[in-house]
C-alpha beads as a LAMMPS data file, in Angstrom:
LAMMPS data file: protein, C-alpha beads

88 atoms
87 bonds

1 atom types
1 bond types

-500.0 500.0 xlo xhi
-500.0 500.0 ylo yhi
-500.0 500.0 zlo zhi

Masses

1 110.0

Atoms # bond

1 1 1 -261.109 218.075 -149.753
2 1 1 -263.882 216.441 -151.808
3 1 1 -264.165 217.113 -155.732
4 1 1 -267.706 217.907 -156.934
5 1 1 -268.724 214.607 -157.823
6 1 1 -268.440 213.985 -154.385
7 1 1 -270.387 216.816 -152.923
8 1 1 -273.010 215.539 -155.802
9 1 1 -272.497 217.422 -159.120
10 1 1 -272.534 214.848 -160.986
11 1 1 -272.210 216.600 -164.452
12 1 1 -269.501 218.974 -163.667
13 1 1 -266.158 218.487 -165.487
14 1 1 -263.696 221.274 -166.115
15 1 1 -260.587 221.160 -168.456
16 1 1 -257.178 222.685 -168.028
17 1 1 -255.689 222.730 -171.763
18 1 1 -253.343 225.012 -173.013
19 1 1 -252.452 225.375 -177.105
20 1 1 -250.224 227.161 -179.188
21 1 1 -251.825 230.330 -180.913
22 1 1 -250.439 232.656 -183.555
23 1 1 -252.016 235.709 -185.042
24 1 1 -254.099 234.707 -188.203
25 1 1 -251.436 236.348 -190.657
26 1 1 -248.556 234.672 -189.888
27 1 1 -247.163 233.136 -193.466
28 1 1 -248.331 229.355 -194.122
29 1 1 -244.875 228.289 -194.423
30 1 1 -243.853 229.145 -190.752
31 1 1 -247.510 227.681 -189.206
32 1 1 -246.848 224.315 -191.092
33 1 1 -243.250 224.160 -189.384
34 1 1 -244.740 225.056 -185.884
35 1 1 -247.552 222.533 -186.526
36 1 1 -245.036 220.143 -187.490
37 1 1 -243.267 220.540 -184.432
38 1 1 -245.892 220.724 -181.572
39 1 1 -246.739 217.382 -183.173
40 1 1 -242.902 216.320 -183.234
41 1 1 -242.717 217.773 -179.436
42 1 1 -246.350 216.275 -178.456
43 1 1 -245.144 212.710 -179.795
44 1 1 -241.912 212.471 -177.711
45 1 1 -241.263 210.085 -175.640
46 1 1 -239.780 212.360 -172.966
47 1 1 -242.140 214.831 -172.971
48 1 1 -245.216 212.141 -172.346
49 1 1 -242.717 210.984 -169.602
50 1 1 -243.229 214.712 -168.014
51 1 1 -246.504 214.659 -168.833
52 1 1 -246.975 210.920 -167.066
53 1 1 -245.066 212.013 -163.921
54 1 1 -247.202 215.118 -163.522
55 1 1 -250.608 213.309 -163.470
56 1 1 -251.479 215.357 -166.552
57 1 1 -253.244 213.449 -169.926
58 1 1 -251.332 214.318 -173.090
59 1 1 -254.577 214.840 -175.254
60 1 1 -252.466 216.552 -178.313
61 1 1 -254.414 218.004 -181.524
62 1 1 -253.942 219.427 -184.230
63 1 1 -255.300 222.872 -185.514
64 1 1 -258.326 221.532 -187.004
65 1 1 -259.504 219.211 -184.476
66 1 1 -258.097 221.929 -181.664
67 1 1 -260.535 224.742 -183.188
68 1 1 -263.690 222.022 -182.918
69 1 1 -262.651 222.021 -179.256
70 1 1 -261.974 225.185 -178.160
71 1 1 -265.378 225.698 -180.105
72 1 1 -267.020 223.617 -178.086
73 1 1 -265.364 223.952 -174.296
74 1 1 -266.118 227.516 -175.631
75 1 1 -270.043 226.779 -175.556
76 1 1 -270.131 224.680 -172.665
77 1 1 -268.438 227.454 -170.887
78 1 1 -270.831 229.804 -172.004
79 1 1 -273.863 228.202 -171.027
80 1 1 -272.615 227.916 -167.713
81 1 1 -272.126 231.301 -166.787
82 1 1 -275.252 232.381 -168.412
83 1 1 -277.284 229.648 -166.277
84 1 1 -275.380 231.488 -162.836
85 1 1 -276.260 234.659 -163.981
86 1 1 -272.716 236.008 -164.719
87 1 1 -272.743 236.823 -168.660
88 1 1 -275.783 237.726 -170.938

Bonds

1 1 1 2
2 1 2 3
3 1 3 4
4 1 4 5
5 1 5 6
6 1 6 7
7 1 7 8
8 1 8 9
9 1 9 10
10 1 10 11
11 1 11 12
12 1 12 13
13 1 13 14
14 1 14 15
15 1 15 16
16 1 16 17
17 1 17 18
18 1 18 19
19 1 19 20
20 1 20 21
21 1 21 22
22 1 22 23
23 1 23 24
24 1 24 25
25 1 25 26
26 1 26 27
27 1 27 28
28 1 28 29
29 1 29 30
30 1 30 31
31 1 31 32
32 1 32 33
33 1 33 34
34 1 34 35
35 1 35 36
36 1 36 37
37 1 37 38
38 1 38 39
39 1 39 40
40 1 40 41
41 1 41 42
42 1 42 43
43 1 43 44
44 1 44 45
45 1 45 46
46 1 46 47
47 1 47 48
48 1 48 49
49 1 49 50
50 1 50 51
51 1 51 52
52 1 52 53
53 1 53 54
54 1 54 55
55 1 55 56
56 1 56 57
57 1 57 58
58 1 58 59
59 1 59 60
60 1 60 61
61 1 61 62
62 1 62 63
63 1 63 64
64 1 64 65
65 1 65 66
66 1 66 67
67 1 67 68
68 1 68 69
69 1 69 70
70 1 70 71
71 1 71 72
72 1 72 73
73 1 73 74
74 1 74 75
75 1 75 76
76 1 76 77
77 1 77 78
78 1 78 79
79 1 79 80
80 1 80 81
81 1 81 82
82 1 82 83
83 1 83 84
84 1 84 85
85 1 85 86
86 1 86 87
87 1 87 88
């Protein structure tokens, strides 16, 4: 099956990403511990190997950078949906 780029759509990008989210009311020490644990997991050689074996890239971002990524990705997707008339 051809990719969008192979079909002539040169500016099409789609990212599959995952993140860890928690309630804003979660106590700060627990949030800190979760952030530390995720940072440790996402730099583990075993985890990196598992991602590489599956052909997935690892681009771990801690909360501030991830929040910026989500905002930018959301804005990009909203603009695309508005352009095709699926969102007002």
